[in-house]
C-alpha positions in Angstrom: 54.8 -43.3 -53.0 52.6 -44.9 -54.7 50.3 -43.8 -56.9 46.8 -42.4 -55.3 47.5 -43.1 -52.1 47.5 -40.0 -49.7 50.0 -38.9 -47.7 49.8 -38.4 -44.1 50.3 -35.1 -43.2 46.9 -34.2 -45.7 45.0 -36.6 -44.0 45.3 -35.4 -40.8 44.9 -31.4 -42.4 41.1 -32.9 -43.5 40.6 -34.9 -39.9 41.0 -32.0 -38.2 39.7 -29.8 -40.9 36.3 -31.9 -40.2 36.4 -32.0 -36.2 36.9 -27.7 -36.4 33.9 -27.7 -39.0 31.9 -29.8 -36.4 32.7 -27.9 -33.5 31.4 -25.1 -35.3 28.2 -26.3 -36.2 27.5 -27.5 -32.8 28.3 -24.1 -31.3 26.5 -22.4 -33.9 23.8 -24.5 -32.8 23.8 -24.2 -28.9 24.0 -20.6 -29.9 20.7 -20.1 -31.8 19.4 -22.8 -29.3 20.1 -20.4 -26.8 18.9 -16.9 -28.6 15.3 -18.9 -29.2 15.1 -19.9 -25.7 16.1 -16.3 -24.3 13.8 -14.6 -27.0 11.2 -17.1 -25.5 12.0 -16.3 -21.8 11.9 -12.5 -22.4 8.5 -13.0 -24.6 7.0 -14.5 -21.4 9.1 -11.6 -18.8 6.8 -9.1 -20.9 3.6 -10.6 -20.7 4.1 -11.4 -17.5 5.0 -7.7 -16.8 1.8 -6.4 -18.8 -0.7 -8.8 -16.8 0.7 -7.3 -13.7 0.5 -4.0 -14.6 -3.3 -4.7 -16.1 -3.9 -6.5 -12.6 -2.3 -3.8 -10.5 -4.4 -1.2 -12.8 -7.5 -3.3 -11.4 -6.3 -3.1 -8.0 -6.4 1.1 -8.5 -10.0 0.9 -9.5 -10.9 -1.1 -6.3 -8.7 0.6 -3.7 -10.7 4.2 -5.5 -14.0 2.6 -4.9 -13.4 2.0 -1.9 -12.2 5.7 -1.4 -15.3 6.5 -2.9 -18.0 4.9 -0.9 -15.6 6.3 2.6 -16.3 9.7 1.5 -19.8 9.2 1.0 -20.1 7.4 4.4 -18.2 9.6 6.6 -16.9 12.3 4.6 -15.4 14.0 8.1 -13.5 11.1 9.2 -11.0 8.7 7.7 -9.1 6.2 9.7 -7.9 2.2 9.3 -10.7 1.1 10.6 -12.7 2.0 7.6 -13.1 -1.2 4.7 -10.4 0.8 2.9 -8.1 0.1 5.5 -8.8 -4.0 5.4 -6.3 -5.7 3.0 -7.9 -7.4 -0.1 -6.8 -10.6 -0.8 -4.4 -12.6 -1.5 -7.5 -13.1 -4.4 -6.4 -15.3 -6.9 -7.4 -13.4 -10.7 -6.8 -15.9 -13.3 -6.0 -19.9 -11.9 -2.0 -19.0 -11.3 -2.3 -15.6 -10.5 -2.8 -13.7 -7.8 -2.9 -10.4 -6.1 -2.8 -8.5 -2.6 -3.6 -5.5 -2.4 -3.3 -3.0 1.0 -3.6 1.2 1.0 -1.5 3.3 3.0 -2.9 6.9 4.3 0.5 8.7 3.2 -1.1 11.4 5.7 -0.7 9.8 8.8 3.1 10.5 8.2 5.0 14.0 8.3 5.3 15.6 5.6 8.2 17.0 4.9 7.4 20.1 2.2 5.7 21.8 4.9 8.8 22.3 6.0 9.4 25.0 3.5 5.9 27.8 3.8 4.6 28.8 0.7 6.9 32.0 0.3 9.8 29.7 -0.1 10.8 30.1 3.1 11.2 27.3 6.1 8.7 27.2 8.6 10.0 27.2 12.2 7.4 25.2 13.4 7.3 22.6 11.0 10.7 22.2 11.3 11.0 22.4 15.0 8.3 19.3 14.9 10.4 17.3 12.3 13.6 18.3 14.9 11.6 15.9 17.2 10.5 13.8 15.2 14.3 12.8 14.6 14.5 13.0 17.8 12.0 10.5 18.9 13.5 7.9 16.8 16.8 8.4 17.7 18.5 10.0 15.0 20.9 13.5 15.2 18.2 16.4 14.8 21.1 18.4 12.2 19.0 16.6 9.3 15.9 18.8 10.2 17.8 21.8 8.6 19.6 20.0 6.1 16.3 19.0 4.6 14.8 22.2 4.6 17.9 23.7 3.1 17.3 21.5 0.6 13.8 22.4 -0.2 13.6 26.0 0.1 14.5 28.6 -2.3 17.3 30.4 -1.0 20.9 29.7 -1.1 21.3 31.0 2.7 22.2 28.6 4.7 19.4 27.5 8.4 22.4 28.5 10.6 25.4 26.3 11.2 23.8 22.9 10.4 22.1 23.9 7.2 24.1 23.2 3.6 23.3 24.8 -0.3 24.8 24.8 -2.9 28.2 25.6 -1.5 28.5 22.0 0.3 26.8 20.2 -2.5 29.4 21.2 -5.2 31.8 20.1 -3.3 30.3 16.3 -3.1 32.1 13.2 -5.4 30.4 13.9 -7.8 29.1 17.6 -8.0 25.4 18.1 -7.2 23.3 21.2 -6.5 20.2 21.6 -4.0 16.6 20.9 -5.5 14.9 24.4 -4.1 12.3 23.3 -5.1 9.4 20.7 -3.1 10.4 17.2 -3.7 8.3 14.4 -5.0 9.7 11.6 -3.3 10.7 11.3 0.5 14.1 9.0 -0.8 15.6 12.7 -1.9 17.2 12.8 1.7 19.3 10.0 0.8 21.3 13.1 -1.1 21.8 14.7 2.2 26.0 14.6 2.5 26.5 11.6 4.9 22.7 11.0 5.9 23.1 7.2 4.8 20.3 4.2 4.0 20.8 2.9 7.6 19.3 6.6 8.6 16.5 6.5 5.8 15.1 2.7 6.4 14.3 4.0 9.9 13.3 7.1 9.2 11.2 6.4 5.9 8.2 4.7 7.7 7.3 8.1 9.3 7.8 10.6 6.4 6.3 11.6 2.7 6.5 13.8 0.1 2.9 15.5 -0.3 1.6 19.0 -1.4 2.0 21.2 1.4 -1.4 21.9 1.4 -2.2 18.0 3.2 -2.5 18.4 6.8 -1.8 15.5 8.9 -4.6 12.9 9.8 -4.3 12.6 13.8 -6.9 9.3 13.2 -3.9 6.9 11.4 -0.7 8.9 12.6 2.3 6.7 14.3 2.6 7.2 18.1 5.6 9.2 17.0 4.6 12.0 14.5 1.2 11.8 16.7 4.1 13.0 19.4 6.0 15.1 16.9 3.5 17.5 16.0 1.5 17.5 19.6 2.7 19.0 23.0 6.4 19.5 23.1 8.8 17.3 25.8 5.2 15.0 25.5 5.5 11.0 24.8 2.3 9.7 25.2 1.9 8.3 21.9 5.4 7.0 20.3 5.5 5.2 24.6 2.3 3.1 23.3 3.1 0.0 21.9 1.8 -0.4 18.0 -0.4 -2.9 18.7 -2.2 -1.4 21.4 -2.3 2.1 19.2 -4.0 0.2 16.5 -6.2 -1.5 19.4 -7.6 2.1 20.3 -8.0 2.8 16.7 -10.1 0.1 16.0 -13.6 1.2 16.7 -13.0 4.9 15.3 -10.3 7.7 14.8 -8.0 8.2 17.8 -6.4 10.8 19.3 -10.1 12.6 18.7 -9.0 16.2 17.1 -10.4 18.0 20.5 -9.0 15.3 23.5 -5.2 16.2 21.1 -6.1 20.0 21.0 -6.8 20.1 25.1 -3.1 18.7 25.6 -1.4 22.1 24.4 -1.7 24.2 27.4 -0.9 27.6 25.0 -2.5 28.7 23.3 -0.3 30.2 20.2 1.5 26.4 20.3 -2.2 24.4 19.8 -3.2 26.7 17.1 0.1 26.8 15.2 -0.6 23.0 15.4 -4.2 23.2 13.9 -2.8 24.2 10.8 -1.4 21.1 10.0 -3.4 18.6 11.2 -7.2 17.2 11.1 -9.1 14.1 10.3 -10.0 13.2 7.3 -7.1 12.2 4.0 -6.6 13.0 0.3 -3.0 11.2 -0.9 -3.2 7.1 0.0 -1.1 4.8 -1.2 -1.6 1.1 -2.3 1.0 -0.9 -2.5 -0.7 -4.1 -4.6 1.7 -6.8 -5.0 0.4 -9.8 -7.9 1.6 -13.1 -7.6 2.7 -15.1 -10.8 3.8 -18.4 -11.0 6.6 -18.1 -9.0 7.6 -14.3 -10.0 6.0 -11.8 -7.9 5.6 -8.3 -9.0 5.1 -5.0 -6.7 3.6 -2.1 -7.8 3.6 1.3 -5.3 0.9 3.6 -6.5 0.1 7.0 -4.7 -3.3 7.9 -5.1 -5.4 11.2 -4.8 -9.1 11.5 -3.4 -10.8 14.9 -5.3 -13.2 17.3 -3.5 -15.8 15.1 -5.4 -14.7 12.1 -4.3 -13.7 10.7 -7.3 -10.0 9.0 -7.3 -7.1 9.4 -9.8 -3.3 7.8 -9.6 -1.0 10.8 -9.8 1.9 8.5 -9.7 3.9 4.8 -9.8 6.3 2.8 -9.0 8.4 -0.1 -8.9 10.0 0.6 -5.1 8.4 2.1 -2.5 9.8 5.2 -2.3 
């Protein structure tokens, strides 16, 4: 071998080392670029989220003002034909950012917490109303007893259709009944075998509010009206929703006096009267904020207090 010459094997190792170094440098550069881009995207997303939340809170302020003015103008009636029932927007808040907001009267739904009375025992009248609502919607009535047992204070099942801890502890994974008022109608999904399909069918007609909240005749759906009305009658649920909406375009429908007149049994009318009214204190604001191609939805539960002031008591990024 001549002096100063490099063996072929050593030249191959040097070339391989150089290739590995270039590859390693490329990987490091690509990783740093990816992490930088990801950090930038995270920052943009965080900024957009904070911006949408602030805009939604501004929407809550507008809704609170509308509800305050509504109480001043018509303290005895709350119906969707009033200004608060009209959708707001879409309006461009700042360039590239729009807000669409809509208030819904949550007292136009059946309140699941009414299934249990103030002493923590099942309210048989409310239980019958819920069974009727399930029947109108084409669902099995046995879910009424299961829901009532989920909320009541005792550990005694409500007949063969009820269930308490002994049933839920056999589930996988095991869990216990709430035995207290619920805060979201989605707790129905905890009932064994209830399932998502049944929940999606029932969800637009039920809510979870304090027990004292009455059903507002002016905004209740036809199914809810028939559930709390004279048993066996289906005069409202048989109506097309557009027909019912058109009846309400000029004010509250049905009127409280007309609704009560439909009861042949005075005791049944008295029992129903304790659960119905024509005013509301609980509303849900749905705020849809569009930032570029990204959409943010916020669901705010608003409570209008006795003096008319409105405060937000619950926020969620899902409907229930």
